[in-house]
Each structure stands twice: as C-alpha cells, then as structure tokens.
N, C-alpha and C positions, 0 to 999 in steps of 0.2 A: 565741221564750222555751220552755225545756222546762217542759211542764206536769206532769210527774210529780212527785207528792210522797209521802212516807210519813209516818204519824201513827201513834203508838203508842197504845195504848188504856189502859191502867192508870195512873192518875196523871196521864194528859194529858188524856182524855176522860171516865174515869170514876174516882170517889176510891176507890181501893182502900186506902190506908194508914188510914182511919178504922176501917172494920169488921174489917179484919185485925187491926190493934192491939187492939182491943176484944177479939176472942176470943183472941187470943195472951197478952194482957195475964191472963184468966180461965184458960187453960190453963194458964200457967207461973207463975201466983200471983204476979205483979209488978205495977208500976202505970208503965209505960212510956209516955211522952208523945209527940206529935209530933216535937218537937225531940230526942229522943234516938235517932233513924233518922239517925245521921250515916254510916252505911255502906250500901249498897244489899244486902250479905250478911247476910241476916236471922239467920244463925247466930252471928253477931257481936253482934247486939243482945240475942238471947235465948240465953243461955249455956245449954247443955244440949240446945237444940232442933237436931234433925236435919233436913235438906233434906226428907226423906220424911217427915216428921211434920207439916212446914209444910205440904206440898201436901196431905196427908191433912186437916189442919185447913179449908184453904181448900176442899177439897172437901166435906168433911162437912158444913160449914156454910153451904155455897152461897154462899160469899162472892162470886164473880165473877158468879154469876147474879143477885144482889142488889144491885150496885153503884149509889150514886146517882149521877147526872151530876155532873159539875163544871158550876159557875156558867157560863153561857155558851159552853158547849163546842160544844153542837148547833149554835147559831146560826152558831159561828165555821166548821162544816163548810160550812153552805150558803154563808156569806160566800166562803169559798176557792173553793167550786164557782162561784159567780157570777163570780169574777176568772178564771174559765178553767182552773181546776186538776182533775187528776185524782187522786183521794183513795184512796192504798192503805193499808189499816190493817194493821199488822204486829205482831203480840203474842206474847210467849213464853208461850204457854199449850198447848204439847204435853203437859205434865202430866197434863193434865185430858182424860180420855177421850172428850169432845165441845167440845174447847177452841174448835174453828172455829165449830161450830154456835151455841154459846152466845155468843160473840163476836158473829156476826151477828145472831142474834136479839136480843140486848141493844141493839146500835146501831140497829136498825129499832124497836125498842119504845119507845126513847125520840127518835127522830126526827133521827138523825144522818145525814149525806150522806155515803156512802162508793161508791167504785166497786167495790173488791175488798177481801177480808180474806184474810190469811194467816197461818198459826202457825209460830212457829219453834219450835226446841229451846233452852230456856236454855244447854246445855251447849256447844252449837255456834254459837252468837251468830245474828244478824240478816242479815248480810251475803249467806249463801248464798241466802236467801229474796229479798232485794234483787235479787240478779242474774237470779233467776226470773222477776220481774215487766217489769224493762226495764234497759236499757244505761246509762241516763242519768235523773237525776231532778233536779229544781230544788231540793228539799230535803228534808231529814227533820228531824222534830219528836219528842223523846224526853225522859225525866227522867232515862234512865240513862245517867251518862257515858260509861261504857265503849261502849255503844251508837252514843253520837254520835261518839267518838272513831273506833271501828273503821270508821264509816261515812265520816267525813273521810278515813281512811287508804286506803280501798278506790279513790279516785277517781271513784266514780259521783255525788256530790252537788255541786252548785254551792255549796249553803249548809247549814250546821248549825245547828238550834237547840235550845237546852236549856231545858226547863221546870224553872225554880227549884224545889228541892226540900232539905231538909236533908241527904241523902246525896249531892247533888252540889256543896255548897257550897266544896269544897276547890280545885275548878278554877279559875284566875284567868285561864284562856283564854277564858271565856263572859263578856261583859259586859252588863249589865241594859241593856234597850233597844235592842241592837244583835243579840246573838246569844244573850242569854239573857232570858226571858220569864218573869212571874209564871203566865199560863197561856194557852191557845190562844186565847181571845177577845182577848187583847193582842197576840197575836202576828199572828193575822189582819188585825187593825186596820193593822198597821205594812206588811203587806205591799202 
C-alpha cells in the first residue's frame, strides 16, 4: 500500500468559512450565509471584492491564525497515522508572508498529526507541490473540486476524496460515503 496522503487545511481541518464570512459580510455590508458560497471564487460571492482585498482582509484580521479546528479533524489525523499513513498537509497560503509557519504552528497548537506542511500558490495550483513531495500517493482530501480534479488528472493519486461543501455541490462525480464525505473524521473512519 502506498501510504502517502495529502490533506488540505482550510475547511478540511480548520473552519475558514465561518470567520471569513463574518469579516467579509462586515466589510462589504452584506449578510451572506454559508449556503451562499456556491462558488470557490470569492469574487463571485462578494460583488466588487478583489482577490487582493480578500487576502488583505484575511491577513489584517488574522483569520488563518485564529481558525477553529473542525470537530473531530485532529483526532482523524491521528487515526490516519495509526493506520500507517504519512500525512502531507498542502495549503494554498502563499499569499500570506508567513503562510508556511502559520500553518505549521496552527496544526501543532491544536494537536493535529502531520509529517510535512507545504504551501502552494493559488494561481499555480497544487499539483506542482505534490510532485515535489512524492511520485505516488494513496489519496488526496480537499474541499476544492478543482484541486481534486487536477489531482485525479495528474495520475499521482490512487483515490481522490472531496469534503462536502456548498461550493462543490455541482459535481456529480463525487458520491456521499464513497468519495465525498461530510468531514475528515467520517473519511478516516471509512479507510
């Protein structure tokens, strides 16, 4: 068995959407709720918001530094470790000047198990980072449909798993309980 796995961080291990939505609603003077996030492109959700202003909002408000862990996620990483998996966390946080260190510190603070953390550039995608880690992986777990589809197309992964979120509901290729899960804990129990 190939034991290398990739886990995303935001909205897989830590709840990004809740604090992000709160600050963006305040900044933009609107009242969006969780189910309004039907696109991964935040500029389509908040009209008039630029990607640069979005990243400024996250940075100024220390959103990623103060994420709340998703219930059961830390325990899931330990269960995966106990099953023999090597856990590589890959997150698209290159926009933050200390994205790598902030990510590692957060994972340690909340007791997540991980063997490696890497940061990708949102514009370049994550496949380049995956190739720098290993030549083959057991699986990837992400909430971004584009990342999961690119991972599948890369040929690097035996399995691809999607964490169910409003922005990835359009895909019919991911089925609940098979390759689409409500959270990391549910997925870890199925492996």
